[in-house]
Structures are given as structure tokens and as C-alpha cells.
mmCIF entry with sequence, helices, sheets and N, C-alpha, C, O atoms, coordinates in Angstrom:
data_MODEL
# 
_entry.id   MODEL 
# 
_entity.id                         1 
_entity.type                       polymer 
_entity.pdbx_number_of_molecules   1 
# 
_entity_poly.entity_id                      1 
_entity_poly.type                           'polypeptide(L)' 
_entity_poly.nstd_linkage                   no 
_entity_poly.nstd_monomer                   no 
_entity_poly.pdbx_seq_one_letter_code       MTLLEILYAGQEIYERRAYQRFRDLERTAKKSKKQKGMQDKADRKEAF 
_entity_poly.pdbx_seq_one_letter_code_can   MTLLEILYAGQEIYERRAYQRFRDLERTAKKSKKQKGMQDKADRKEAF 
_entity_poly.pdbx_strand_id                 A 
# 
loop_
_entity_poly_seq.entity_id 
_entity_poly_seq.num 
_entity_poly_seq.mon_id 
_entity_poly_seq.hetero 
1 1  MET n 
1 2  THR n 
1 3  LEU n 
1 4  LEU n 
1 5  GLU n 
1 6  ILE n 
1 7  LEU n 
1 8  TYR n 
1 9  ALA n 
1 10 GLY n 
1 11 GLN n 
1 12 GLU n 
1 13 ILE n 
1 14 TYR n 
1 15 GLU n 
1 16 ARG n 
1 17 ARG n 
1 18 ALA n 
1 19 TYR n 
1 20 GLN n 
1 21 ARG n 
1 22 PHE n 
1 23 ARG n 
1 24 ASP n 
1 25 LEU n 
1 26 GLU n 
1 27 ARG n 
1 28 THR n 
1 29 ALA n 
1 30 LYS n 
1 31 LYS n 
1 32 SER n 
1 33 LYS n 
1 34 LYS n 
1 35 GLN n 
1 36 LYS n 
1 37 GLY n 
1 38 MET n 
1 39 GLN n 
1 40 ASP n 
1 41 LYS n 
1 42 ALA n 
1 43 ASP n 
1 44 ARG n 
1 45 LYS n 
1 46 GLU n 
1 47 ALA n 
1 48 PHE n 
# 
_struct_asym.id          A 
_struct_asym.entity_id   1 
# 
_struct_conf.conf_type_id            HELX_P 
_struct_conf.id                      HELX_P1 
_struct_conf.pdbx_PDB_helix_id       AA1 
_struct_conf.beg_label_comp_id       LEU 
_struct_conf.beg_label_asym_id       A 
_struct_conf.beg_label_seq_id        3 
_struct_conf.pdbx_beg_PDB_ins_code   ? 
_struct_conf.end_label_comp_id       ALA 
_struct_conf.end_label_asym_id       A 
_struct_conf.end_label_seq_id        47 
_struct_conf.pdbx_end_PDB_ins_code   ? 
_struct_conf.beg_auth_comp_id        LEU 
_struct_conf.beg_auth_asym_id        A 
_struct_conf.beg_auth_seq_id         3 
_struct_conf.end_auth_comp_id        ALA 
_struct_conf.end_auth_asym_id        A 
_struct_conf.end_auth_seq_id         47 
_struct_conf.pdbx_PDB_helix_class    1 
_struct_conf.details                 ? 
_struct_conf.pdbx_PDB_helix_length   45 
# 
_struct_conf_type.id          HELX_P 
_struct_conf_type.criteria    ? 
_struct_conf_type.reference   ? 
# 
loop_
_atom_site.group_PDB 
_atom_site.id 
_atom_site.type_symbol 
_atom_site.label_atom_id 
_atom_site.label_alt_id 
_atom_site.label_comp_id 
_atom_site.label_asym_id 
_atom_site.label_entity_id 
_atom_site.label_seq_id 
_atom_site.pdbx_PDB_ins_code 
_atom_site.Cartn_x 
_atom_site.Cartn_y 
_atom_site.Cartn_z 
_atom_site.occupancy 
_atom_site.B_iso_or_equiv 
_atom_site.pdbx_formal_charge 
_atom_site.auth_seq_id 
_atom_site.auth_comp_id 
_atom_site.auth_asym_id 
_atom_site.auth_atom_id 
_atom_site.pdbx_PDB_model_num 
ATOM 1   N N  . MET A 1 1  ? 21.276  38.369  -15.848 1.00 0.00 ? 1  MET A N  1 
ATOM 2   C CA . MET A 1 1  ? 21.563  37.549  -14.693 1.00 0.00 ? 1  MET A CA 1 
ATOM 3   C C  . MET A 1 1  ? 23.144  37.131  -14.758 1.00 0.00 ? 1  MET A C  1 
ATOM 4   O O  . MET A 1 1  ? 23.713  36.820  -15.804 1.00 0.00 ? 1  MET A O  1 
ATOM 5   N N  . THR A 1 2  ? 23.678  37.168  -13.638 1.00 0.00 ? 2  THR A N  1 
ATOM 6   C CA . THR A 1 2  ? 25.049  36.739  -13.542 1.00 0.00 ? 2  THR A CA 1 
ATOM 7   C C  . THR A 1 2  ? 25.095  35.310  -13.407 1.00 0.00 ? 2  THR A C  1 
ATOM 8   O O  . THR A 1 2  ? 24.077  34.671  -13.143 1.00 0.00 ? 2  THR A O  1 
ATOM 9   N N  . LEU A 1 3  ? 26.294  34.734  -13.586 1.00 0.00 ? 3  LEU A N  1 
ATOM 10  C CA . LEU A 1 3  ? 26.516  33.304  -13.510 1.00 0.00 ? 3  LEU A CA 1 
ATOM 11  C C  . LEU A 1 3  ? 26.114  32.725  -12.153 1.00 0.00 ? 3  LEU A C  1 
ATOM 12  O O  . LEU A 1 3  ? 25.578  31.620  -12.075 1.00 0.00 ? 3  LEU A O  1 
ATOM 13  N N  . LEU A 1 4  ? 26.385  33.509  -11.051 1.00 0.00 ? 4  LEU A N  1 
ATOM 14  C CA . LEU A 1 4  ? 26.100  33.098  -9.691  1.00 0.00 ? 4  LEU A CA 1 
ATOM 15  C C  . LEU A 1 4  ? 24.555  33.005  -9.492  1.00 0.00 ? 4  LEU A C  1 
ATOM 16  O O  . LEU A 1 4  ? 24.072  32.044  -8.894  1.00 0.00 ? 4  LEU A O  1 
ATOM 17  N N  . GLU A 1 5  ? 23.826  33.955  -9.971  1.00 0.00 ? 5  GLU A N  1 
ATOM 18  C CA . GLU A 1 5  ? 22.380  34.005  -9.912  1.00 0.00 ? 5  GLU A CA 1 
ATOM 19  C C  . GLU A 1 5  ? 21.794  32.744  -10.557 1.00 0.00 ? 5  GLU A C  1 
ATOM 20  O O  . GLU A 1 5  ? 20.896  32.126  -9.986  1.00 0.00 ? 5  GLU A O  1 
ATOM 21  N N  . ILE A 1 6  ? 22.274  32.366  -11.702 1.00 0.00 ? 6  ILE A N  1 
ATOM 22  C CA . ILE A 1 6  ? 21.806  31.249  -12.501 1.00 0.00 ? 6  ILE A CA 1 
ATOM 23  C C  . ILE A 1 6  ? 22.091  29.993  -11.729 1.00 0.00 ? 6  ILE A C  1 
ATOM 24  O O  . ILE A 1 6  ? 21.186  29.169  -11.598 1.00 0.00 ? 6  ILE A O  1 
ATOM 25  N N  . LEU A 1 7  ? 23.304  29.775  -11.197 1.00 0.00 ? 7  LEU A N  1 
ATOM 26  C CA . LEU A 1 7  ? 23.664  28.626  -10.442 1.00 0.00 ? 7  LEU A CA 1 
ATOM 27  C C  . LEU A 1 7  ? 22.811  28.553  -9.126  1.00 0.00 ? 7  LEU A C  1 
ATOM 28  O O  . LEU A 1 7  ? 22.457  27.455  -8.695  1.00 0.00 ? 7  LEU A O  1 
ATOM 29  N N  . TYR A 1 8  ? 22.490  29.694  -8.504  1.00 0.00 ? 8  TYR A N  1 
ATOM 30  C CA . TYR A 1 8  ? 21.726  29.660  -7.238  1.00 0.00 ? 8  TYR A CA 1 
ATOM 31  C C  . TYR A 1 8  ? 20.299  29.204  -7.555  1.00 0.00 ? 8  TYR A C  1 
ATOM 32  O O  . TYR A 1 8  ? 19.723  28.395  -6.828  1.00 0.00 ? 8  TYR A O  1 
ATOM 33  N N  . ALA A 1 9  ? 19.710  29.755  -8.694  1.00 0.00 ? 9  ALA A N  1 
ATOM 34  C CA . ALA A 1 9  ? 18.374  29.468  -9.074  1.00 0.00 ? 9  ALA A CA 1 
ATOM 35  C C  . ALA A 1 9  ? 18.268  27.956  -9.362  1.00 0.00 ? 9  ALA A C  1 
ATOM 36  O O  . ALA A 1 9  ? 17.287  27.335  -8.952  1.00 0.00 ? 9  ALA A O  1 
ATOM 37  N N  . GLY A 1 10 ? 19.240  27.354  -10.049 1.00 0.00 ? 10 GLY A N  1 
ATOM 38  C CA . GLY A 1 10 ? 19.222  25.964  -10.340 1.00 0.00 ? 10 GLY A CA 1 
ATOM 39  C C  . GLY A 1 10 ? 19.346  25.139  -9.104  1.00 0.00 ? 10 GLY A C  1 
ATOM 40  O O  . GLY A 1 10 ? 18.705  24.091  -9.034  1.00 0.00 ? 10 GLY A O  1 
ATOM 41  N N  . GLN A 1 11 ? 20.116  25.522  -8.121  1.00 0.00 ? 11 GLN A N  1 
ATOM 42  C CA . GLN A 1 11 ? 20.272  24.817  -6.867  1.00 0.00 ? 11 GLN A CA 1 
ATOM 43  C C  . GLN A 1 11 ? 18.952  24.900  -6.060  1.00 0.00 ? 11 GLN A C  1 
ATOM 44  O O  . GLN A 1 11 ? 18.585  23.935  -5.389  1.00 0.00 ? 11 GLN A O  1 
ATOM 45  N N  . GLU A 1 12 ? 18.259  26.013  -6.118  1.00 0.00 ? 12 GLU A N  1 
ATOM 46  C CA . GLU A 1 12 ? 17.001  26.169  -5.437  1.00 0.00 ? 12 GLU A CA 1 
ATOM 47  C C  . GLU A 1 12 ? 15.950  25.199  -5.965  1.00 0.00 ? 12 GLU A C  1 
ATOM 48  O O  . GLU A 1 12 ? 15.217  24.581  -5.193  1.00 0.00 ? 12 GLU A O  1 
ATOM 49  N N  . ILE A 1 13 ? 15.889  25.079  -7.224  1.00 0.00 ? 13 ILE A N  1 
ATOM 50  C CA . ILE A 1 13 ? 14.918  24.147  -7.936  1.00 0.00 ? 13 ILE A CA 1 
ATOM 51  C C  . ILE A 1 13 ? 15.243  22.749  -7.514  1.00 0.00 ? 13 ILE A C  1 
ATOM 52  O O  . ILE A 1 13 ? 14.333  21.973  -7.225  1.00 0.00 ? 13 ILE A O  1 
ATOM 53  N N  . TYR A 1 14 ? 16.512  22.390  -7.464  1.00 0.00 ? 14 TYR A N  1 
ATOM 54  C CA . TYR A 1 14 ? 16.925  21.008  -7.097  1.00 0.00 ? 14 TYR A CA 1 
ATOM 55  C C  . TYR A 1 14 ? 16.420  20.721  -5.575  1.00 0.00 ? 14 TYR A C  1 
ATOM 56  O O  . TYR A 1 14 ? 15.824  19.684  -5.287  1.00 0.00 ? 14 TYR A O  1 
ATOM 57  N N  . GLU A 1 15 ? 16.698  21.678  -4.693  1.00 0.00 ? 15 GLU A N  1 
ATOM 58  C CA . GLU A 1 15 ? 16.357  21.502  -3.302  1.00 0.00 ? 15 GLU A CA 1 
ATOM 59  C C  . GLU A 1 15 ? 14.812  21.405  -3.186  1.00 0.00 ? 15 GLU A C  1 
ATOM 60  O O  . GLU A 1 15 ? 14.329  20.591  -2.398  1.00 0.00 ? 15 GLU A O  1 
ATOM 61  N N  . ARG A 1 16 ? 14.037  22.188  -3.927  1.00 0.00 ? 16 ARG A N  1 
ATOM 62  C CA . ARG A 1 16 ? 12.604  22.086  -3.918  1.00 0.00 ? 16 ARG A CA 1 
ATOM 63  C C  . ARG A 1 16 ? 12.124  20.690  -4.297  1.00 0.00 ? 16 ARG A C  1 
ATOM 64  O O  . ARG A 1 16 ? 11.247  20.124  -3.645  1.00 0.00 ? 16 ARG A O  1 
ATOM 65  N N  . ARG A 1 17 ? 12.707  20.148  -5.352  1.00 0.00 ? 17 ARG A N  1 
ATOM 66  C CA . ARG A 1 17 ? 12.417  18.812  -5.827  1.00 0.00 ? 17 ARG A CA 1 
ATOM 67  C C  . ARG A 1 17 ? 12.674  17.737  -4.832  1.00 0.00 ? 17 ARG A C  1 
ATOM 68  O O  . ARG A 1 17 ? 11.887  16.806  -4.664  1.00 0.00 ? 17 ARG A O  1 
ATOM 69  N N  . ALA A 1 18 ? 13.836  17.883  -4.146  1.00 0.00 ? 18 ALA A N  1 
ATOM 70  C CA . ALA A 1 18 ? 14.194  16.916  -3.134  1.00 0.00 ? 18 ALA A CA 1 
ATOM 71  C C  . ALA A 1 18 ? 13.250  16.959  -1.938  1.00 0.00 ? 18 ALA A C  1 
ATOM 72  O O  . ALA A 1 18 ? 12.862  15.919  -1.405  1.00 0.00 ? 18 ALA A O  1 
ATOM 73  N N  . TYR A 1 19 ? 12.878  18.184  -1.515  1.00 0.00 ? 19 TYR A N  1 
ATOM 74  C CA . TYR A 1 19 ? 11.983  18.339  -0.480  1.00 0.00 ? 19 TYR A CA 1 
ATOM 75  C C  . TYR A 1 19 ? 10.606  17.730  -0.835  1.00 0.00 ? 19 TYR A C  1 
ATOM 76  O O  . TYR A 1 19 ? 9.980   17.068  -0.007  1.00 0.00 ? 19 TYR A O  1 
ATOM 77  N N  . GLN A 1 20 ? 10.154  17.967  -2.073  1.00 0.00 ? 20 GLN A N  1 
ATOM 78  C CA . GLN A 1 20 ? 8.852   17.465  -2.537  1.00 0.00 ? 20 GLN A CA 1 
ATOM 79  C C  . GLN A 1 20 ? 8.859   15.904  -2.490  1.00 0.00 ? 20 GLN A C  1 
ATOM 80  O O  . GLN A 1 20 ? 7.884   15.286  -2.062  1.00 0.00 ? 20 GLN A O  1 
ATOM 81  N N  . ARG A 1 21 ? 9.956   15.303  -2.928  1.00 0.00 ? 21 ARG A N  1 
ATOM 82  C CA . ARG A 1 21 ? 10.156  13.895  -2.868  1.00 0.00 ? 21 ARG A CA 1 
ATOM 83  C C  . ARG A 1 21 ? 10.090  13.305  -1.420  1.00 0.00 ? 21 ARG A C  1 
ATOM 84  O O  . ARG A 1 21 ? 9.549   12.228  -1.174  1.00 0.00 ? 21 ARG A O  1 
ATOM 85  N N  . PHE A 1 22 ? 10.642  14.041  -0.557  1.00 0.00 ? 22 PHE A N  1 
ATOM 86  C CA . PHE A 1 22 ? 10.697  13.708  0.918   1.00 0.00 ? 22 PHE A CA 1 
ATOM 87  C C  . PHE A 1 22 ? 9.280   13.719  1.460   1.00 0.00 ? 22 PHE A C  1 
ATOM 88  O O  . PHE A 1 22 ? 8.847   12.784  2.133   1.00 0.00 ? 22 PHE A O  1 
ATOM 89  N N  . ARG A 1 23 ? 8.569   14.788  1.156   1.00 0.00 ? 23 ARG A N  1 
ATOM 90  C CA . ARG A 1 23 ? 7.173   14.954  1.613   1.00 0.00 ? 23 ARG A CA 1 
ATOM 91  C C  . ARG A 1 23 ? 6.289   13.818  1.053   1.00 0.00 ? 23 ARG A C  1 
ATOM 92  O O  . ARG A 1 23 ? 5.444   13.289  1.775   1.00 0.00 ? 23 ARG A O  1 
ATOM 93  N N  . ASP A 1 24 ? 6.481   13.430  -0.256  1.00 0.00 ? 24 ASP A N  1 
ATOM 94  C CA . ASP A 1 24 ? 5.679   12.304  -0.787  1.00 0.00 ? 24 ASP A CA 1 
ATOM 95  C C  . ASP A 1 24 ? 5.986   11.071  -0.084  1.00 0.00 ? 24 ASP A C  1 
ATOM 96  O O  . ASP A 1 24 ? 5.049   10.327  0.205   1.00 0.00 ? 24 ASP A O  1 
ATOM 97  N N  . LEU A 1 25 ? 7.251   10.736  0.249   1.00 0.00 ? 25 LEU A N  1 
ATOM 98  C CA . LEU A 1 25 ? 7.569   9.580   0.953   1.00 0.00 ? 25 LEU A CA 1 
ATOM 99  C C  . LEU A 1 25 ? 6.974   9.557   2.357   1.00 0.00 ? 25 LEU A C  1 
ATOM 100 O O  . LEU A 1 25 ? 6.518   8.526   2.851   1.00 0.00 ? 25 LEU A O  1 
ATOM 101 N N  . GLU A 1 26 ? 6.996   10.757  2.990   1.00 0.00 ? 26 GLU A N  1 
ATOM 102 C CA . GLU A 1 26 ? 6.490   10.874  4.361   1.00 0.00 ? 26 GLU A CA 1 
ATOM 103 C C  . GLU A 1 26 ? 4.986   10.583  4.320   1.00 0.00 ? 26 GLU A C  1 
ATOM 104 O O  . GLU A 1 26 ? 4.483   9.848   5.170   1.00 0.00 ? 26 GLU A O  1 
ATOM 105 N N  . ARG A 1 27 ? 4.219   11.178  3.292   1.00 0.00 ? 27 ARG A N  1 
ATOM 106 C CA . ARG A 1 27 ? 2.780   10.888  3.175   1.00 0.00 ? 27 ARG A CA 1 
ATOM 107 C C  . ARG A 1 27 ? 2.502   9.440   2.981   1.00 0.00 ? 27 ARG A C  1 
ATOM 108 O O  . ARG A 1 27 ? 1.573   8.931   3.608   1.00 0.00 ? 27 ARG A O  1 
ATOM 109 N N  . THR A 1 28 ? 3.239   8.719   2.152   1.00 0.00 ? 28 THR A N  1 
ATOM 110 C CA . THR A 1 28 ? 3.058   7.354   1.903   1.00 0.00 ? 28 THR A CA 1 
ATOM 111 C C  . THR A 1 28 ? 3.333   6.577   3.148   1.00 0.00 ? 28 THR A C  1 
ATOM 112 O O  . THR A 1 28 ? 2.624   5.602   3.397   1.00 0.00 ? 28 THR A O  1 
ATOM 113 N N  . ALA A 1 29 ? 4.257   6.907   3.915   1.00 0.00 ? 29 ALA A N  1 
ATOM 114 C CA . ALA A 1 29 ? 4.565   6.169   5.164   1.00 0.00 ? 29 ALA A CA 1 
ATOM 115 C C  . ALA A 1 29 ? 3.418   6.309   6.163   1.00 0.00 ? 29 ALA A C  1 
ATOM 116 O O  . ALA A 1 29 ? 3.027   5.353   6.833   1.00 0.00 ? 29 ALA A O  1 
ATOM 117 N N  . LYS A 1 30 ? 2.864   7.596   6.242   1.00 0.00 ? 30 LYS A N  1 
ATOM 118 C CA . LYS A 1 30 ? 1.717   7.842   7.130   1.00 0.00 ? 30 LYS A CA 1 
ATOM 119 C C  . LYS A 1 30 ? 0.526   7.018   6.674   1.00 0.00 ? 30 LYS A C  1 
ATOM 120 O O  . LYS A 1 30 ? -0.178  6.470   7.523   1.00 0.00 ? 30 LYS A O  1 
ATOM 121 N N  . LYS A 1 31 ? 0.265   6.901   5.389   1.00 0.00 ? 31 LYS A N  1 
ATOM 122 C CA . LYS A 1 31 ? -0.927  6.214   4.906   1.00 0.00 ? 31 LYS A CA 1 
ATOM 123 C C  . LYS A 1 31 ? -0.825  4.757   5.240   1.00 0.00 ? 31 LYS A C  1 
ATOM 124 O O  . LYS A 1 31 ? -1.788  4.170   5.732   1.00 0.00 ? 31 LYS A O  1 
ATOM 125 N N  . SER A 1 32 ? 0.354   4.132   4.978   1.00 0.00 ? 32 SER A N  1 
ATOM 126 C CA . SER A 1 32 ? 0.494   2.732   5.261   1.00 0.00 ? 32 SER A CA 1 
ATOM 127 C C  . SER A 1 32 ? 0.447   2.446   6.741   1.00 0.00 ? 32 SER A C  1 
ATOM 128 O O  . SER A 1 32 ? -0.067  1.407   7.157   1.00 0.00 ? 32 SER A O  1 
ATOM 129 N N  . LYS A 1 33 ? 0.974   3.348   7.541   1.00 0.00 ? 33 LYS A N  1 
ATOM 130 C CA . LYS A 1 33 ? 0.862   3.187   8.996   1.00 0.00 ? 33 LYS A CA 1 
ATOM 131 C C  . LYS A 1 33 ? -0.589  3.259   9.488   1.00 0.00 ? 33 LYS A C  1 
ATOM 132 O O  . LYS A 1 33 ? -1.019  2.511   10.366  1.00 0.00 ? 33 LYS A O  1 
ATOM 133 N N  . LYS A 1 34 ? -1.319  4.199   8.875   1.00 0.00 ? 34 LYS A N  1 
ATOM 134 C CA . LYS A 1 34 ? -2.745  4.370   9.296   1.00 0.00 ? 34 LYS A CA 1 
ATOM 135 C C  . LYS A 1 34 ? -3.481  3.197   8.893   1.00 0.00 ? 34 LYS A C  1 
ATOM 136 O O  . LYS A 1 34 ? -4.317  2.750   9.678   1.00 0.00 ? 34 LYS A O  1 
ATOM 137 N N  . GLN A 1 35 ? -3.270  2.579   7.670   1.00 0.00 ? 35 GLN A N  1 
ATOM 138 C CA . GLN A 1 35 ? -4.017  1.425   7.208   1.00 0.00 ? 35 GLN A CA 1 
ATOM 139 C C  . GLN A 1 35 ? -3.606  0.251   8.101   1.00 0.00 ? 35 GLN A C  1 
ATOM 140 O O  . GLN A 1 35 ? -4.471  -0.563  8.424   1.00 0.00 ? 35 GLN A O  1 
ATOM 141 N N  . LYS A 1 36 ? -2.448  0.121   8.486   1.00 0.00 ? 36 LYS A N  1 
ATOM 142 C CA . LYS A 1 36 ? -2.056  -0.980  9.329   1.00 0.00 ? 36 LYS A CA 1 
ATOM 143 C C  . LYS A 1 36 ? -2.731  -0.888  10.748  1.00 0.00 ? 36 LYS A C  1 
ATOM 144 O O  . LYS A 1 36 ? -3.136  -1.886  11.343  1.00 0.00 ? 36 LYS A O  1 
ATOM 145 N N  . GLY A 1 37 ? -2.810  0.289   11.200  1.00 0.00 ? 37 GLY A N  1 
ATOM 146 C CA . GLY A 1 37 ? -3.494  0.503   12.498  1.00 0.00 ? 37 GLY A CA 1 
ATOM 147 C C  . GLY A 1 37 ? -4.936  0.164   12.414  1.00 0.00 ? 37 GLY A C  1 
ATOM 148 O O  . GLY A 1 37 ? -5.476  -0.455  13.331  1.00 0.00 ? 37 GLY A O  1 
ATOM 149 N N  . MET A 1 38 ? -5.612  0.559   11.305  1.00 0.00 ? 38 MET A N  1 
ATOM 150 C CA . MET A 1 38 ? -6.972  0.155   11.113  1.00 0.00 ? 38 MET A CA 1 
ATOM 151 C C  . MET A 1 38 ? -7.165  -1.350  11.051  1.00 0.00 ? 38 MET A C  1 
ATOM 152 O O  . MET A 1 38 ? -8.123  -1.887  11.607  1.00 0.00 ? 38 MET A O  1 
ATOM 153 N N  . GLN A 1 39 ? -6.217  -2.050  10.347  1.00 0.00 ? 39 GLN A N  1 
ATOM 154 C CA . GLN A 1 39 ? -6.323  -3.512  10.223  1.00 0.00 ? 39 GLN A CA 1 
ATOM 155 C C  . GLN A 1 39 ? -6.137  -4.182  11.634  1.00 0.00 ? 39 GLN A C  1 
ATOM 156 O O  . GLN A 1 39 ? -6.841  -5.132  11.979  1.00 0.00 ? 39 GLN A O  1 
ATOM 157 N N  . ASP A 1 40 ? -5.213  -3.675  12.387  1.00 0.00 ? 40 ASP A N  1 
ATOM 158 C CA . ASP A 1 40 ? -4.954  -4.190  13.791  1.00 0.00 ? 40 ASP A CA 1 
ATOM 159 C C  . ASP A 1 40 ? -6.205  -4.043  14.643  1.00 0.00 ? 40 ASP A C  1 
ATOM 160 O O  . ASP A 1 40 ? -6.564  -4.930  15.416  1.00 0.00 ? 40 ASP A O  1 
ATOM 161 N N  . LYS A 1 41 ? -6.862  -2.891  14.478  1.00 0.00 ? 41 LYS A N  1 
ATOM 162 C CA . LYS A 1 41 ? -8.110  -2.679  15.220  1.00 0.00 ? 41 LYS A CA 1 
ATOM 163 C C  . LYS A 1 41 ? -9.179  -3.675  14.786  1.00 0.00 ? 41 LYS A C  1 
ATOM 164 O O  . LYS A 1 41 ? -9.895  -4.224  15.624  1.00 0.00 ? 41 LYS A O  1 
ATOM 165 N N  . ALA A 1 42 ? -9.285  -3.899  13.530  1.00 0.00 ? 42 ALA A N  1 
ATOM 166 C CA . ALA A 1 42 ? -10.310 -4.854  12.981  1.00 0.00 ? 42 ALA A CA 1 
ATOM 167 C C  . ALA A 1 42 ? -10.004 -6.246  13.482  1.00 0.00 ? 42 ALA A C  1 
ATOM 168 O O  . ALA A 1 42 ? -10.911 -6.994  13.847  1.00 0.00 ? 42 ALA A O  1 
ATOM 169 N N  . ASP A 1 43 ? -8.650  -6.620  13.502  1.00 0.00 ? 43 ASP A N  1 
ATOM 170 C CA . ASP A 1 43 ? -8.295  -7.954  13.975  1.00 0.00 ? 43 ASP A CA 1 
ATOM 171 C C  . ASP A 1 43 ? -8.658  -8.165  15.507  1.00 0.00 ? 43 ASP A C  1 
ATOM 172 O O  . ASP A 1 43 ? -9.089  -9.236  15.933  1.00 0.00 ? 43 ASP A O  1 
ATOM 173 N N  . ARG A 1 44 ? -8.453  -7.101  16.253  1.00 0.00 ? 44 ARG A N  1 
ATOM 174 C CA . ARG A 1 44 ? -8.740  -7.183  17.701  1.00 0.00 ? 44 ARG A CA 1 
ATOM 175 C C  . ARG A 1 44 ? -10.283 -7.399  17.930  1.00 0.00 ? 44 ARG A C  1 
ATOM 176 O O  . ARG A 1 44 ? -10.726 -8.151  18.798  1.00 0.00 ? 44 ARG A O  1 
ATOM 177 N N  . LYS A 1 45 ? -11.038 -6.677  17.081  1.00 0.00 ? 45 LYS A N  1 
ATOM 178 C CA . LYS A 1 45 ? -12.552 -6.838  17.247  1.00 0.00 ? 45 LYS A CA 1 
ATOM 179 C C  . LYS A 1 45 ? -12.980 -8.303  16.832  1.00 0.00 ? 45 LYS A C  1 
ATOM 180 O O  . LYS A 1 45 ? -13.877 -8.890  17.438  1.00 0.00 ? 45 LYS A O  1 
ATOM 181 N N  . GLU A 1 46 ? -12.344 -8.827  15.845  1.00 0.00 ? 46 GLU A N  1 
ATOM 182 C CA . GLU A 1 46 ? -12.662 -10.215 15.411  1.00 0.00 ? 46 GLU A CA 1 
ATOM 183 C C  . GLU A 1 46 ? -12.314 -11.240 16.424  1.00 0.00 ? 46 GLU A C  1 
ATOM 184 O O  . GLU A 1 46 ? -12.959 -12.285 16.509  1.00 0.00 ? 46 GLU A O  1 
ATOM 185 N N  . ALA A 1 47 ? -11.265 -10.953 17.227  1.00 0.00 ? 47 ALA A N  1 
ATOM 186 C CA . ALA A 1 47 ? -10.828 -11.926 18.267  1.00 0.00 ? 47 ALA A CA 1 
ATOM 187 C C  . ALA A 1 47 ? -11.793 -12.123 19.421  1.00 0.00 ? 47 ALA A C  1 
ATOM 188 O O  . ALA A 1 47 ? -11.836 -13.161 20.081  1.00 0.00 ? 47 ALA A O  1 
ATOM 189 N N  . PHE A 1 48 ? -12.610 -11.000 19.635  1.00 0.00 ? 48 PHE A N  1 
ATOM 190 C CA . PHE A 1 48 ? -13.546 -11.064 20.796  1.00 0.00 ? 48 PHE A CA 1 
ATOM 191 C C  . PHE A 1 48 ? -14.942 -11.396 20.352  1.00 0.00 ? 48 PHE A C  1 
ATOM 192 O O  . PHE A 1 48 ? -15.847 -11.491 21.181  1.00 0.00 ? 48 PHE A O  1 
# 
């Protein structure tokens, strides 16, 4: 492997990790939003 190939492979791994972190954050945000929506729905039912 040449030096450029090694550097490129390292950069690719870094980008993959950053993308994975972003997806995890996105999933967490969706879960909390869904739970909040479910709670709002329950609160509305209790009001009536």
C-alpha cells in the first residue's frame, strides 16, 4: 500500500464513524419525539 492509500483508508473509517454517530443521534431524537407525541395523546384523552 502506498502512503496515499493508507491515509485514504483512515479517512474513510473516520467518516464512517462520524456518520454512525449522526445516525445514532437521529434515532434518539426520533424516539424521544415519538414518546412525547404518545404522552400528548394520553394527556388529551385524560382531559375529556
